[in-house]
N, C-alpha and C positions, 0 to 999 in steps of 0.2 A: 890340482892334486896330480904329483907321481911319486907310481911306487917304482921303478928304476929308476937309480941316477942316470945320467947322459951316457948314454952308449958311443962304443967305440966303432970303427967301419969293422975292425978284428972280431968285434964280437956276434956284428950282422951275417960279415962272411962267416965265422962258425955257426952261426943258427944254418943258415944259405946249406954250408957243407953238411949238415947232420942230418937236413933233408932230404938232399939227393943220394944222402948214404942207404936212407930208409927207401927213397924212392926204389932206388936199384935192386934192393934188396928183397922190396916187396913184389917187384917184377922181375926177379927169377921164379917166386913162391908162387906169383900166380901158374909162370908156365909150366911148376911140376904139377900143381893141382890139374892142371887144361890135361895135361901125360897123365892123369892117375887113374887107376883104376874107381874110384870113388865117385871121378865125375861120370864118367859116362858109365856105372853104374843107374846116377842118378838121370839118368837118362841126354844126358848133353842137354840142349838148349829147352827142350822142351817142358823140363820139371818146373815148378814153382820154386825149388830150392834153389838151382840151379841158376835161376834166373835171380832170386834175393842177394846170390853168391856175386853175377854180378855186379847189381845194381851196390853191393857192396865193395867190391873191388875198385868200382870207378869212383865211390864217397870216401874212402882211403885215397886212394889216388890226391884227388883232390885236396884234401886236408894234408899230403902234405907236400902239393905243389904250393900254399899260399904259402907258407916259410921259408919255401926253395925261391918262389919270386921276389915276391915282395923287399926282401932284406936286400939282392940285387938292387932291387929299380929305389932301396933308398940310399942304396953305397952309390951306385953312376947315375943315377936320372936326377930331376928336378921331383921336389916334396909332391907335385899334384900327379908325377906319374906313380911315384907309389902309394899315395890314396885309392890312386882310379885302381893300377893294380889289386889292389887290399879288398877293394868297393867289388871286383867284379868277381876273382877267387872265394872272396868271403859271400856272394850272392849262386853263384855256382854251386857252393856246399850248399847255401841255404835251399836250395831245389831238390841237389840229390837226397841232402835228407830228408825231405818232405818226400821222394820218392822212395829210397830204401823204408822207410815205415810204413808206407801204401803196404809195400813189397812184405812187409816182415807182418802183418796182418791177415795175410792171406794164408789159406789154408793151405798146411803142410811146408809153410816158405821157412821155416828152422830147424826143421825135424824133433821141434818140441826140447829146442834146446834152451830152458831157460834164462843162460849168460846172454844169449845173444836178445834177448827183448831185452832184459836188463840192460846193458851194454847199449840198445839203442834209444832208448829212456835217457840214461846219462849223457850220453855225445849229444842229443838231441836239445837238452839243457846246456850243454858245455856250446854250441854251435850260438845261440842265442846270446850267450856273455862275452862269447866269443866276437862277433859281431858288431855289439855296442860300450866294447873295453875303448878301443882307443877315443872314443870319442867323448864317454866318461871320464877317462882320464886327462885329454888335451883339450877337450874342448874344441871347438870348430873347425880348428886347426893344428892336430895330435901332432907334436916331435917325435921323431924315431924312438925314443925311448918309450913311449904311450903305445906303439903296437908290438911292442917285445912281450909281454903279457899274452896277447891274441897267439905270440905265434908258439911260444912255449906251448901253450896249450894247443894248438893245432899240430903241434908234433904228440905232446899227449894224449890226445885225443883217437888220433892215425896210429899210435903205438899201441894202443890198448885194444881197439877194433881188433888188428892184425891179430896180438892174443889173444883174443875173446872169439874169432874164425876158428885160427888153430885149436885151441881147445872142441870146437864145437865138431870141428872134422872128429876130432878124437871121439868123442862122444855119438856123432855119428856112425863109425864106423862099429860101436858097439849096438846099436839098431839096424834094424833090419829094413831092408829096404825095398819098397813095396813094387813092386812091375809100372815101368814105366806108364805116363798117359796111353789113353786109349789112341787118340788123334794121330800123337805123337809115332806111335809105333807104325800104325796105319800108312803112313805118310812116308817112313823107313822102308816099312815092306812096299809099300808102290814106286819107289825109286828104285828098288835091289831092283827089281821085275823090269823098269826099262833100259 
């Protein structure tokens, strides 16, 4: 069963180009966040919300890396290498999904943002679909066209997660920021004294 007709190398390289653009843009956004007042007000690496943001950034980078690397492997390498690259990045995405889900359940991780929680549920379901689609469509030996729905799904969930995080930052600016964790504050003051 094939949903997508036979794909050309140009289509695969186009998907990789879109993914590369999104990765670059996301990395710039992460640098802006790290330099922001919001990041510093959250207690940097000590708060639950910042640990969730770091886990989420790792997740988005993996989600964008899958449609970047796999099409390049489909075009430039043997099919076995493309399947291997897909399995490695899909497994990393599953592990990152479990990590972000674990972190979102921690108190204060989302700053009471229902959009982040809803996005976590939707993307977790999409990751399951993304992982199994090539083998559902192509059997034990999927063709390059069988990977395209998963690659497009990875782009979509990466994009929606990025948009959701951006919107949650706007929500966070309206929410009063609590004092940083006492353990983090005492470590910082001890570091300043030395």
